[in-house]
C-alpha positions as CSV (number, residue, x, y, z in Angstrom):
1,P,-74.2,-45.6,31.5
2,C,-73.7,-49.3,31.0
3,G,-73.0,-51.3,34.2
4,F,-70.4,-53.4,32.4
5,C,-68.4,-50.9,30.3
6,G,-69.6,-47.5,31.4
7,G,-70.6,-46.6,27.8
8,S,-73.9,-45.1,26.7
9,D,-74.8,-47.3,23.7
10,C,-75.4,-50.7,25.4
11,Q,-78.9,-52.0,25.9
12,L,-80.4,-54.2,28.6
13,A,-83.4,-56.5,28.3
14,M,-85.0,-59.2,30.4
15,K,-85.6,-62.4,28.6
16,G,-87.4,-64.9,30.7
17,Q,-85.6,-64.9,34.0
18,K,-82.3,-63.7,32.5
19,W,-80.9,-60.3,31.7
20,T,-79.3,-59.8,28.3
21,S,-77.1,-57.0,27.2
22,T,-75.7,-55.8,23.9
23,C,-72.4,-54.9,25.7
24,S,-69.4,-56.8,24.5
25,L,-68.1,-56.9,28.1
26,S,-71.3,-58.4,29.5
27,Y,-71.3,-61.7,31.4
28,N,-73.9,-63.9,33.0
29,F,-74.8,-63.2,36.6
30,R,-77.6,-63.9,39.0
31,A,-79.3,-60.7,40.0
32,S,-80.4,-62.2,43.3
33,T,-76.9,-62.7,44.5
34,A,-75.2,-59.9,42.5
35,G,-77.5,-57.5,44.2
36,Q,-75.9,-58.1,47.5
37,S,-72.7,-56.3,48.5
38,T,-70.1,-58.4,50.2
39,D,-66.4,-58.0,50.9
40,K,-65.7,-60.5,48.0
41,C,-68.2,-59.0,45.6
42,P,-68.6,-55.4,46.7
43,S,-70.8,-54.0,44.0
44,S,-74.6,-54.5,44.1
45,N,-75.0,-52.6,40.7
46,I,-77.6,-54.7,38.9
47,P,-80.3,-53.9,36.4
48,I,-83.6,-52.8,38.0
49,I,-87.0,-52.2,36.4
50,C,-88.5,-48.9,37.5
51,K,-91.7,-49.4,39.5
52,L,-92.9,-45.8,39.4
53,D,-96.0,-44.7,37.5
54,G,-95.9,-47.7,35.2
55,C,-92.5,-46.6,33.9
56,R,-90.9,-50.0,33.5
57,E,-87.6,-48.6,32.2
58,V,-84.6,-50.6,33.1
59,H,-81.6,-48.9,34.6
60,W,-78.5,-50.0,36.5
61,K,-78.9,-49.5,40.3
62,Y,-76.1,-47.0,40.5
63,N,-77.8,-44.9,37.8
64,F,-81.3,-44.8,39.4
65,P,-80.9,-41.5,41.3
66,K,-80.3,-39.8,37.9
67,H,-83.3,-41.6,36.4
68,L,-85.6,-40.5,39.2
69,E,-84.4,-36.9,38.9
70,K,-84.9,-36.8,35.1
71,R,-88.1,-38.8,34.6
72,H,-90.0,-38.7,37.9
73,A,-90.4,-35.2,39.3
74,G,-91.6,-35.4,42.8
75,W,-90.7,-39.1,43.1
76,Q,-90.0,-38.6,46.8
77,D,-93.8,-38.2,47.3
78,T,-94.8,-41.4,45.5
79,I,-92.0,-43.9,45.8
80,M,-92.7,-47.0,47.9
81,P,-90.3,-47.6,50.8
82,S,-89.6,-51.1,49.6
83,F,-88.5,-49.7,46.2
84,V,-86.3,-47.2,48.0
85,N,-84.7,-50.1,49.9
86,E,-84.1,-52.0,46.7
87,L,-82.3,-49.0,45.2
88,Q,-80.3,-48.1,48.3
89,V,-76.5,-48.2,48.3
90,S,-75.2,-48.3,51.9
91,D,-72.3,-46.4,53.3
92,E,-70.6,-49.8,53.7
93,E,-71.0,-50.7,50.1
94,Q,-69.7,-47.3,49.0
95,R,-66.6,-48.0,51.2
96,R,-66.2,-51.5,49.7
97,I,-66.3,-50.2,46.1
98,G,-63.6,-47.6,47.0
99,I,-65.4,-44.3,47.5
100,R,-63.3,-42.2,49.8
101,D,-64.8,-41.3,53.2
102,D,-65.0,-37.6,52.3
103,L,-67.0,-38.4,49.1
104,R,-69.5,-40.9,50.5
105,R,-73.1,-39.6,50.8
106,P,-76.5,-41.0,51.6
107,W,-77.8,-42.6,48.4
108,L,-81.5,-41.7,48.4
109,V,-82.9,-39.1,50.8
110,V,-86.7,-39.2,51.1
111,P,-88.5,-36.4,53.0
112,V,-91.0,-37.5,55.6
113,T,-93.3,-35.1,57.5
114,G,-91.1,-32.0,57.1
115,S,-87.8,-33.8,57.8
116,K,-85.6,-35.9,55.7
117,R,-85.0,-39.6,56.3
118,I,-82.6,-42.0,54.7
119,L,-84.1,-45.4,53.9
């Protein structure tokens, strides 16, 4: 879904150093600052280019778990920790955007040597 309107018809593209969208509700933002959750701006939902297996598809951060599940079977075995960190949505951010305590969950769980770890 679109990170601006929630619809499914909007497209994202990187042009130079700027993101453009076909969404009528889109607005200009700096991904470097918009990607940080703060009390004033709680959402870090920004477009991110997939770095797995030369994929290069663009998805909104909050949609990435679904993308990984659909397009990259076994992603847990090949994903770089730095990319997991880029995709992570902390418990604090989930609280800031209004997810109830009983509904908050670890965002991405990556198995390591027989156990699961959250990056």
